[in-house]
C-alpha positions as CSV (number, residue, x, y, z in Angstrom):
1,M,22.4,61.2,-51.0
2,R,21.5,64.9,-51.0
3,I,18.3,65.5,-49.1
4,K,15.9,68.3,-49.9
5,K,14.3,70.0,-46.8
6,R,10.8,69.3,-48.0
7,H,11.5,65.6,-48.0
8,F,11.0,65.8,-44.2
9,V,7.4,66.9,-44.4
10,I,6.2,63.8,-42.5
11,I,9.5,62.0,-41.7
12,S,9.1,62.5,-38.0
13,L,6.1,60.2,-38.0
14,L,8.4,57.5,-39.2
15,I,11.4,57.5,-37.0
16,T,10.9,56.0,-33.5
17,S,13.8,53.6,-33.1
18,L,16.4,52.0,-35.3
19,F,19.8,50.3,-34.6
20,L,22.9,49.9,-36.8
21,T,26.1,48.0,-36.5
22,Y,29.3,49.2,-38.1
23,S,32.6,47.4,-38.4
24,C,35.2,49.8,-37.1
25,K,39.0,50.2,-37.4
26,K,41.1,51.4,-34.4
27,N,42.3,54.4,-36.3
28,N,38.8,55.9,-36.8
29,S,39.3,56.7,-40.5
30,I,37.6,55.5,-43.7
31,Q,39.8,53.0,-45.5
32,I,39.9,50.9,-48.6
33,T,40.8,47.3,-47.4
34,E,41.3,43.9,-49.0
35,E,38.5,42.3,-47.0
36,Q,34.7,43.0,-47.4
37,H,32.8,44.7,-44.7
38,I,29.1,44.1,-44.4
39,Y,26.8,46.9,-43.2
40,T,23.1,46.3,-42.8
41,K,19.9,48.2,-41.9
42,K,16.6,46.6,-41.2
43,T,13.4,48.4,-40.1
44,E,9.7,47.8,-40.1
45,I,7.7,50.5,-41.8
46,K,4.0,50.7,-40.9
47,I,1.8,52.7,-43.3
48,K,-1.8,53.6,-42.9
49,S,-2.9,54.7,-46.3
50,N,-5.8,57.0,-47.3
51,T,-7.5,54.4,-49.4
52,P,-11.2,54.4,-48.5
53,T,-13.1,51.2,-47.6
54,P,-16.6,50.3,-48.7
55,G,-17.9,50.7,-45.1
56,G,-16.2,54.1,-44.7
57,G,-12.9,55.0,-43.1
58,T,-9.6,54.0,-44.5
59,T,-7.7,50.7,-44.9
60,P,-5.9,49.4,-41.8
61,P,-2.2,49.9,-41.5
62,Q,0.0,47.8,-43.8
63,Q,3.5,46.9,-42.8
64,A,6.8,46.3,-44.7
65,V,10.1,45.2,-43.4
66,V,12.7,47.0,-45.4
67,K,16.3,45.8,-45.3
68,S,19.4,47.1,-47.0
69,E,22.8,45.5,-47.1
70,V,26.1,46.6,-48.6
71,S,29.2,44.5,-48.7
72,V,32.2,46.7,-49.7
73,N,36.0,46.7,-49.3
74,V,35.6,50.0,-47.2
75,A,36.0,50.1,-43.5
76,I,33.5,52.8,-42.2
77,P,34.0,54.1,-38.7
78,S,30.8,54.5,-36.6
79,N,31.1,58.3,-36.2
80,V,31.7,59.2,-39.9
81,T,29.2,61.6,-41.4
82,E,27.2,61.1,-44.6
83,E,29.1,63.9,-46.3
84,Q,32.5,62.5,-45.3
85,L,31.6,59.0,-46.6
86,T,30.1,60.4,-49.8
87,N,33.3,62.5,-50.5
88,Y,35.6,59.5,-49.7
89,L,33.6,57.2,-52.0
90,N,33.6,59.7,-54.8
91,Q,37.4,60.1,-54.5
92,N,38.1,56.4,-54.4
93,I,35.3,54.9,-56.5
94,S,37.6,53.2,-59.0
95,N,39.0,51.1,-56.1
96,I,35.7,50.0,-54.6
97,N,34.3,46.4,-55.0
98,G,31.3,44.9,-53.4
99,E,27.6,44.2,-53.6
100,I,24.4,46.1,-52.8
101,T,21.0,44.6,-51.9
102,F,17.6,46.1,-51.0
103,K,14.7,43.9,-49.8
104,V,11.1,44.5,-48.9
105,N,9.4,41.7,-46.8
106,G,12.2,39.3,-47.7
107,E,12.0,39.9,-51.4
108,I,14.9,41.4,-53.2
109,F,13.8,44.3,-55.3
110,Y,17.4,45.5,-56.1
111,K,20.7,43.8,-56.3
112,S,24.0,44.8,-57.9
113,T,27.7,44.1,-57.9
114,I,30.4,46.7,-58.0
115,T,33.8,45.9,-59.7
116,N,36.4,48.7,-59.6
117,G,33.6,51.2,-59.1
118,V,31.5,50.0,-62.0
119,E,28.1,48.8,-61.0
120,T,26.3,45.9,-62.7
121,I,22.6,45.5,-61.8
122,L,21.5,41.9,-61.3
123,I,18.0,42.4,-60.0
124,G,15.9,45.6,-60.1
125,G,14.1,48.2,-62.1
126,P,10.7,50.0,-62.0
127,V,7.6,47.8,-62.5
128,P,6.9,47.6,-66.2
129,Q,4.0,49.8,-67.3
130,G,0.7,48.0,-67.1
131,Q,2.1,45.2,-64.8
132,G,0.9,46.1,-61.4
133,E,2.1,49.7,-61.8
134,R,0.7,51.8,-58.9
135,D,3.5,54.4,-58.6
136,G,1.8,57.8,-58.2
137,E,-1.0,56.6,-56.1
138,C,-1.5,57.8,-52.5
139,S,-1.6,54.3,-51.2
140,F,0.7,51.9,-49.5
141,E,1.7,50.1,-52.7
142,G,2.0,53.4,-54.6
143,I,4.3,54.9,-52.1
144,R,6.4,51.7,-51.8
145,Q,6.8,51.5,-55.6
146,C,7.7,55.2,-55.7
147,A,10.3,54.9,-53.0
148,N,11.8,51.8,-54.7
149,K,12.1,53.8,-57.9
150,T,13.9,56.5,-56.0
151,L,16.5,54.0,-55.0
152,Y,16.8,52.6,-58.6
153,S,17.6,56.1,-59.9
154,M,20.5,56.8,-57.5
155,G,24.1,56.7,-58.5
156,T,26.4,54.0,-57.2
157,V,27.9,56.1,-54.4
158,S,24.5,57.2,-53.3
159,K,23.3,53.6,-53.2
160,I,26.2,52.6,-51.0
161,V,25.6,55.5,-48.6
162,C,21.9,54.7,-48.6
163,A,22.5,51.0,-47.9
164,A,24.8,51.9,-45.1
165,A,21.7,53.4,-43.5
166,F,22.6,57.1,-43.1
167,Y,19.5,59.2,-42.3
168,Q,17.1,56.4,-42.8
169,C,17.4,56.5,-46.5
170,Y,14.3,54.5,-47.4
171,A,12.2,56.6,-45.0
172,V,13.4,59.8,-46.7
173,A,12.5,58.4,-50.1
174,A,9.0,57.4,-48.9
175,A,8.5,60.9,-47.3
176,D,9.3,62.5,-50.7
177,C,6.8,60.1,-52.4
178,I,4.1,61.0,-49.8
179,E,4.6,64.7,-50.6
180,K,4.5,64.0,-54.4
181,N,1.7,61.4,-54.4
182,C,-0.5,62.7,-51.6
183,I,0.2,66.3,-50.4
184,Q,0.7,67.9,-53.8
185,K,-2.4,66.2,-55.1
186,G,-4.5,67.5,-52.3
187,S,-4.7,64.3,-50.2
188,P,-3.8,64.3,-46.5
189,A,-0.4,62.9,-45.6
190,V,-0.2,59.2,-45.1
191,P,0.6,58.3,-41.4
192,F,3.8,56.4,-41.1
193,E,5.8,54.9,-38.2
194,V,9.0,53.0,-38.0
195,A,9.4,50.1,-35.5
196,P,12.8,49.1,-34.0
197,D,15.1,46.7,-35.6
198,S,14.6,43.2,-34.4
199,G,18.2,42.9,-33.1
200,P,21.8,43.6,-33.9
201,T,22.8,43.6,-37.5
202,P,26.0,41.8,-38.5
203,G,29.3,43.6,-39.3
204,N,32.3,41.8,-40.5
205,G,32.6,39.7,-37.3
206,N,34.4,42.2,-35.1
207,G,32.1,45.1,-34.8
208,G,29.8,46.2,-31.9
209,T,26.3,47.4,-31.8
210,N,25.7,51.2,-31.5
211,P,22.4,53.1,-31.4
212,T,21.9,55.2,-34.5
213,A,20.7,58.7,-34.8
214,Q,16.9,59.0,-35.3
215,I,16.9,62.7,-36.4
216,P,17.7,63.2,-40.1
217,G,20.0,65.9,-41.4
218,L,22.5,65.8,-38.5
219,G,25.6,67.9,-39.0
220,V,24.2,69.4,-42.2
221,N,20.8,71.1,-41.6
222,N,20.1,74.1,-39.3
223,F,17.4,73.3,-36.7
224,S,15.2,76.0,-35.2
225,Y,14.9,75.7,-31.4
226,G,12.1,76.4,-29.0
227,N,12.1,75.8,-25.3
228,S,8.4,75.0,-25.2
229,L,5.8,73.5,-27.6
230,N,4.0,76.9,-27.8
231,Y,7.2,78.6,-28.8
232,I,8.0,76.1,-31.5
233,K,4.4,76.4,-32.8
234,N,4.9,80.2,-33.0
235,I,8.1,79.7,-34.9
236,I,6.4,77.4,-37.4
237,N,3.6,79.9,-37.8
238,G,6.0,82.7,-38.4
239,H,5.1,84.6,-35.2
240,S,8.4,84.3,-33.3
241,P,12.1,84.4,-34.2
242,A,14.1,81.2,-33.6
243,L,17.6,80.4,-32.4
244,S,19.2,77.8,-34.7
245,T,21.8,75.1,-34.3
246,K,23.2,72.1,-36.1
247,I,22.7,68.8,-34.3
248,Y,25.3,66.0,-33.9
249,F,25.1,62.5,-32.6
250,N,27.6,60.3,-30.7
251,N,27.2,57.2,-28.6
252,G,23.4,57.5,-28.1
253,K,23.4,61.2,-27.3
254,Y,22.7,64.4,-29.3
255,Y,25.0,67.4,-29.1
256,S,25.0,71.0,-30.3
257,D,28.7,70.9,-31.4
258,S,30.8,68.6,-33.6
259,N,33.3,67.9,-30.8
260,F,30.5,66.3,-28.7
261,S,31.3,68.6,-25.8
262,C,27.8,70.1,-25.2
263,L,24.7,68.1,-24.8
264,L,21.8,69.3,-27.0
265,P,19.7,71.5,-24.7
266,T,16.3,70.2,-23.6
267,G,13.6,71.5,-25.9
268,Y,11.9,71.2,-29.3
269,Y,13.7,71.2,-32.7
270,T,12.6,71.5,-36.3
271,T,14.5,71.7,-39.6
272,N,11.5,72.0,-41.9
273,L,8.9,74.0,-40.0
274,S,6.7,71.0,-39.7
275,T,8.4,68.0,-38.1
276,V,9.3,68.6,-34.5
277,Y,11.6,66.6,-32.4
278,Q,11.5,66.7,-28.5
279,V,14.9,66.3,-26.8
280,E,15.5,65.8,-23.1
281,S,19.0,65.5,-21.6
282,G,20.5,64.9,-25.0
283,Q,18.1,62.1,-26.0
284,L,15.1,62.0,-28.3
285,V,11.9,61.4,-26.4
286,G,9.3,62.0,-29.1
287,S,8.4,63.6,-32.3
288,T,5.3,65.0,-34.0
289,V,4.2,66.9,-37.1
290,I,2.7,70.4,-36.6
291,N,0.7,71.9,-39.5
292,P,1.6,75.5,-40.2
293,C,-1.1,78.0,-39.4
294,P,0.0,81.6,-40.2
295,S,-3.5,82.9,-39.4
296,C,-3.6,81.4,-35.9
297,P,-2.9,83.8,-33.0
298,T,0.4,84.0,-31.2
299,L,0.5,81.5,-28.4
300,P,1.9,82.5,-24.9
301,F,5.4,81.4,-24.1
302,E,8.3,82.3,-21.8
303,I,11.4,83.7,-23.3
304,A,14.5,81.7,-22.3
305,P,18.2,82.7,-22.5
306,N,20.3,81.3,-25.3
307,P,21.0,77.7,-24.2
308,F,23.8,76.9,-26.7
309,G,27.5,76.8,-26.1
310,C,29.1,75.0,-23.2
311,G,29.2,78.2,-21.2
312,S,25.5,78.8,-21.3
313,G,24.1,75.5,-22.5
314,L,24.4,72.0,-21.0
315,P,27.9,70.6,-20.7
316,T,28.6,67.0,-21.2
317,P,28.3,65.2,-17.9
């Protein structure tokens, strides 16, 4: 799934904790196999919509448990990137068999089978016009229907990658819908948060449980870095230059290199000049959304040396 930068306008409000399980082969490569491997993602999304109530204020938060499951004859190592998996599936699509399922609150809203790369939809499709259609509304149900429609419209490979839970696919779809349904129509962004998975998700019987990355765009997007919150605000407001880095994830830690040899320096990171991730000792400790304010004055901050690279950054302990 190719993600636009603007999809992350409010993604950071979502992602707090999430766990995945992958079935892994000893040789650490993606493989077509005879057996089916099951990969699942389950997360609880809480949405506080902007729908007004008769007594004033807005409606209380509404919650949805979103679950994806893909059963395919592909063994996916735990450290494979979204791009690597996408390329592999595209190159081997005619040999892929399996099943894709998406659920919200236990109800299947999309299910399909894949036979030699050809997908047959069993359950799913946009809500028929006039039958509870709320797609386009800046509301819980409107955003949920919009996000579901985004999944319907994906190609087979993108659905497999999405169901395997790379970059919190449903959250990205919902963020795009918030931008389209709310922000572009002049309504404030809808607050979101994502609660942890309730427990380990099943693999094919011989996998372990590994923490998943909570920052989207890893290994792909360039992140601007600030050593203080004031500095990152100045970067967002266009007042200060930024150092940039790609971010990588392995075994519960974030790194500034693809070899996982340098821990990501402590500080603040943003890839869209809005969502800011705070990292300490290679771990995500919090996130927030900062609204750009080009007319605001430059905030005071201390200039720090370039922290990236194992010589000047933080080496892996």
